[in-house]
N, C-alpha and C positions, 0 to 999 in steps of 0.2 A: 281767622277765617281762611278757608281754602281759596286760592286764586287771588286773594286780596293782597296787594302790596302796599305797605304803609310807608310812612316817612315822606320823602320828597315827592314821590309819584302820587301818593294819596292827596297831598295838598294841591298839587298841580291839577289833578283830575277834578277835585272838588271846586277849585277856582274856575275851571273851564266849564264844567257841567252844571254846577249848582249855583253859580253866580255869587260866590263868597266875596264880600267887600274887601277893599284894600286894607282897611283897619280891621284886623281879625280880633273878635271878642275872646276873652279868656276861656270861654267854654269850649273853644276849638281844641284845647290841649287837655281836656279832662274826659270824663266818662261819656259826655254828650258830643264829643268831637265827631265831625263828619266822617273821619277816617275809621271810626269805630262802628259806624252804621252799616246795616245791610242795604245796599243800593238796589232798588227794585224798579222794574219796568212793568207797566200795566198794558197787557194785550187784550183789546176788546173793552170798549168804554160805554157799554149799554146799561140797561136796567140793573142787572145783577152786579155789575162792577160799581156803578154809581152809588147804589143803596147798600151794598153788602161788602164785596171784596175790597174795593178801593177804600171805602169809608172805614171799614174795620181795621185794615192794615195801617192807615194813617194814624190811628190812635196809639200805636205802639212806638215808643221812643227809640227802640233799637232799629226800627225800619226807617228808611229815607226814600220816599218815592221820587224818582228823578226823571222818569220818562213815561210817555203815554203813546198808545198806538191804536188806530182804528181805520178801517177803510171808509168810514163816514167822517169827513173832515169836521162837520159840525159837532158830532159827538166827541171827537178827539179834542177839539178846542174847549168844549165844556169840561172835559176831564182835566185838562191843563189848568183851567180856571179853578176847578175844585181843589186840586193839589196846591196850587200856589196860594189860594185864599186860605186854606187850612193852616199852612205854615206861617202865613203873614199874621194870623191871629194868635199864634202860640209863642209865648215868651221862651227864649233860649233854644228855639228849634232851628233858628237860622233861616235866611232867605233861600228859597228854591225856585229856580227857573226850569220848569219841566220841559224837557226836549220832546218834540213831537215827531212821530214816525208814521208814515202812511203804509209802510211795508214792514211787518214784524221781523223779517229776516235782516233788515238793516239794524234794528234794535239789538238782535242777538249778536251782531258783530261788534257791538260796543263792549269792550272789555271792562269798562268801569261799572257795568251792571252785573251784580252778583246773582240775581234771581228775577224771575218773572211770574206774574199772575196772569192766567189765561181764563178770561171770562167771555169768550166768544160764543156764537151760536154752536149748537151741538155738532154740526158737520165740520166745524173747524176746531175740534178739540185735539184729536190725535196727532195730526201733522205738526202743528207748531210745538206741541209738547215733545214730540220726538226730536225735532230740530233743536229745541232748547236744550234737551239732554245731550245731544251731540255737540252743542256749543259749550257744555260744561256749566250751564245755568241750573240752579235749583228752581223748583217749579211748584206753584200752587195751581191746581187744575180743577176747574169746575166739573161736576159730574154732568152727564155720564162720561166715563173715560173715553168712550168711542161709540160709533154707531154700528160697528161690526166686531164680532169676536176676534177675527183675524187681526184687525188693527190694534185691538186692545192687548192681544198677546205680544204683538210687535213692540208696542210702547213699553209694556212691562219688562220685556227682555232687554231692551236698550237701556232703560233706566237702571236695571240691575248691573248691566255691563259697565255703564259709565259712572256708576256709584254717585249719582246725584240724589238729592233729597226731593221727594215729591209728596205733597199733601193733596189728597183728593177732597173736594168740597162736600163731603158727607158730614156736615157740621153738626148733625144731631148728636154725634158722639161727644161734642164739646158743649154746645149751646143748651142742650136739654139733658141734664144729668140723670133724669128719670129713666132714660134708655139704658144707661150703664147700670143703674140700680136694679132694673128689671132683669137685665142680662145676668148680673151676679146672682140674683135670687134663683133664677132658672138653672144656671150652671151649677149651683150648690144644692140643688134638689129640694128647694122649698115648696115646690108643687108636685113632688114625686117625679116619676119618669115622664119626661116631655114626650107627647105623641102627636100633638096637633098644633099648628100655628095658623092663625087667621089674620090676614092683612087687609085693611080697607083703604082704598084710594079713590080720589075723585076722577072724573072723566072730562074731556074737552068737548065743547059744543060744536055743532056744525055751523057753517056760515063762511064769511069771507068773500070779498068781491074779486072775481076772477078776470075782469076786463083789463087789458094791457094799459099801462100808464107810462108817461115819459120818466126816464130815470133821473132822479134829483142830481143836480150838478155837483153836489157835495159827496156823492156816493160812487165808489169804484165798484159797480155792480158785478162786473166780470169776476173780480177777485172775491167779492162777497159770496158768489155762487160756488167758488172753489172747485172741488173735484166733482160736483154734482152737475147734471145736464143743464145746458143753456136753455132758459125759458124766459118769456117776457116778464118784465117787472110789474108788480102791483103792490101798493103800499101795505095792504092787509096780509100780504104773504111774506113781508120782510120785517120792518119795524116802523113805528110811527115817525113821520117826518119831524114832528115836534113833540116834546114830552117823552116820558120814559115808562109808558104803560106796557102791559103784557104784549109782547110781539107776536105777530101772526105766524112767524116761522116755526114756533113751538107746535103749531097745529097742522104742519105739512110734513108728510112722510119723507119728502126729499131732504129735509133738514133735521128731522126729529122723529122719534118713534111714538110720540105722545106721552101720556101720563105714565106709561109703564117704565119709561126711562126718566121722564121729567121729575116724578116723585118716587118712582119705584126703586131707584138705586138707594135712596135714603133708607127705605124701609126693609129692603132685602139685606142691606148692609147691617142694620140694627138687628134683624132677625138672626143673621148668621153669627153675630156676636153672642147671642144667647144660645144658639143651637150648637156652637163650637164647630161650625162648618165654614169658617172664614176663608180657608185655603182650598176649598173643594167646591162641589156643586151638587145639584140633584142628579139622580140616575134616570129619571123619567120626567117628562113634562107634557101636559095636554091643556088645551084651552079652547074656549069658545068666545067669540067677540063680534060686535057689530061695528062696521066701518061706515063712516059718513059718505054718502053718495051724492049729496047736493052741495053746491058752493065750493069754495076753494079749499077749505080745510078738510083733509082726508085721513087724519089719524083715527085710531080706534075710538069708539064710544064705549058703551057698557061692555063688560067682559068678566070672565072668571078663568083663573089659571090654577091648575093643580100640579104641584111638584112633589115628587117622592124622593127621599134621601136614603142613602145606604144604612143609616142608623135607625131607620124605621119611622122617622118623623115625616108627616105629611103637611105640606104648606099650601093653604088655599088663599089666593089673592083675588079680591072682588072689587070691581069698579062701581062707581056711583054709591059709595059707602062712606060711613064716617071714617075719617083718617085715623089710623092707629093699628096696633098689633095686639092680638090676644094670644097668650101662650097657655095651652091647656095640658095639664099633666094628670097623673093618676090620683093626685091628692089635692087638686085645686086648680085655679087659673089666676093669671095676672094680665091686666090690660094696661097698655102704655100708649100715650099719644104726645104730640108736641105741645099740647095745651094752647096757650095764646101766642106761642113763638111764631114769627114770620120773618123770613130773610128779607123780603121786600114788601111794600104796601100792596102790590098786586098779586101776591101769592094766592093760589086757590084755597078757599076756606072749606073746612069739613062741614057736613050737614049739621053737626052739633058744635056750634061755635064755642061753647063753653064746656066742652068735654073735659073731664078730669084728666090730668096728666098721668096719674098712676092710680090704679085700683086693683083689688084682688078679691077672690071668693071669700077670704077671711082676713080681716084687718091685721091679724097677728102675723100674717105672712110678710106684710110690709114693715112691721116693727122688728123683724128678725135681723140680728146683727151678723155680719160676715166675720168669721173667726180668722185668727192669724194664719192658720194652716189651710184655709179654704181658698178657693179661686178668687183672686182680686184682679179686676180689670184696670186697664190704663185710665188714668184720670187726666183731664185737660180742662183748663179754665176757659180758654177761648181758642177757636180753631186756628186763626191766623197767628196768634201768639205762639201756639204750640208748634206751628211750622217754622217760625222764626227761631225758636229755641232749638229745634232740630237742626236747622242750618248751622247754628253755632256748635252744637254738641256732636253733630254728624251721627246721631242716633235716630232710628226710625220714628216718624211722627205717629200720631194716633190713627191716621187713615192713609197708610202707605199704598203705593200704586198697585201691588199685587192683590191686596184685599179689595181694593176698589174695582179692579178688573174682574174679580170673581163675582162680586155683587152685580156689576154691570152685565156680566155674561148671563146671569139669571134673567135680567130684564130682556136681553136680546133674544135668548132662546124662547122666552115666553112669547115674544112678538112673532117669532117664526111659527110657533105652535098656533097662535091666533090665525095666522095666514093660511096654514095648511089644514087646520081643523081636525087633526088626528093625534093620537098619542105617539110621542117620540121618545126613543131611548137615547140617553145622553151619557157619554163617557167623560167624566170630569177630568180624568188624567190626560187623555189625548185631546180633549176639547173638541170632540167630533160626535156627530150623531151616529148611532150604530146601524149599519146596513140601510142607510137612507141617503142616496146621492142627491136627491132633490133638496132635502133639508140642508145638507152640507154645502150646497152651492150658495145658500143664503147666508153663510157665515162671512161672506165678503160682498163687496159691491163694485161695479164698474166705476172707473175714475176718469175724469175728463182732463186731459193734458192742458197745461203743464202742471196742474195741481194734483195733489194726492200723495199718499205715502208710498205708492209704487215708484214714484220718481224721486224719492229722497235717497241720497247716497249714504248708506249706513256702514 
């Protein structure tokens, strides 16, 4: 592995970081040796990490979680307990004492860490990912890539320059093989010429208590706010003080764009896979949306977005709808959804809880076999495992950063169109709106010192 020095240095670092006992078991010198592991640090220890990212990566023997980081000390200690408890129950995994960091930058300075997983709130995605890439760490980054197109482009360019492996957490490509099957059928013409794509997403409710509260002693609230404006603390705007239910920050525009990014990137990514538009974007975008006006939560409610692509495909995304994608061609249609899959127990459910994962206008479409000379798409068994294998091989993973950025950009320009309420022309090559200064100003956000990508030395 790159950057990893074996032999004496590896044994010393494992003894110091992972707490290896003085009497070393024979497994240390075989395939399961700590020096053969990919040493990983977890940045952000909330709901998505605990139930999904951290939990999934622990299951893979080639990974070794050795550090955790969060601005909430309670959550960080819970993650430490989760890691150490997992390894304590597994034979031949070895004892691990997970190191704790309140500041992820100190974690990035640890040269014994090969890679990091970033499972922070959305407004804290781009900056730690950029700094991790600059530190030479490989990265698993939860979606959305960023909350602005400008930061997303910056991240993608730096990752390309630094040649680190990045897997974006659009795990439907791995966890739900029906999305790949649908994409292959569409790409190979089984429904004729594709002309329309329809995507259904849920929406967030209004609500949330907006009265100020004392900041918990365990939380570094200033750092949690990061580059966003300083505002009073309230629990329903951050995350639960106890438990790991769905956090309120997902429903506040200061920290998230709502469901258009919360689930939208998953489905725009899957649609681009089938449309063969993974490295480009629409040429126009228009939207209508309702925004919550009462309570603390102010992200969009019901909405509809229309995107037009240079290849003639029109994509309609509708809120308050059954979760899934319908591809419509000149000779039939295919519907695909995630079925019963949930990344966490508090994931929003579709209106049709038992929706079929894959359906078509004619069952024969789904029975069609993809030939040797036809388009065959990347197959992955599990998203975190695919990332780990890419770290070893140095080959791109199934959800690389540029493809993630393009899918995320569709989310973000859709949100801008919701705000402006007019049709916008988009240049996917320049990543700018055409002749619209007001819309282009919304491709970035002001940043509060000392946090923000504007203040990262690149």
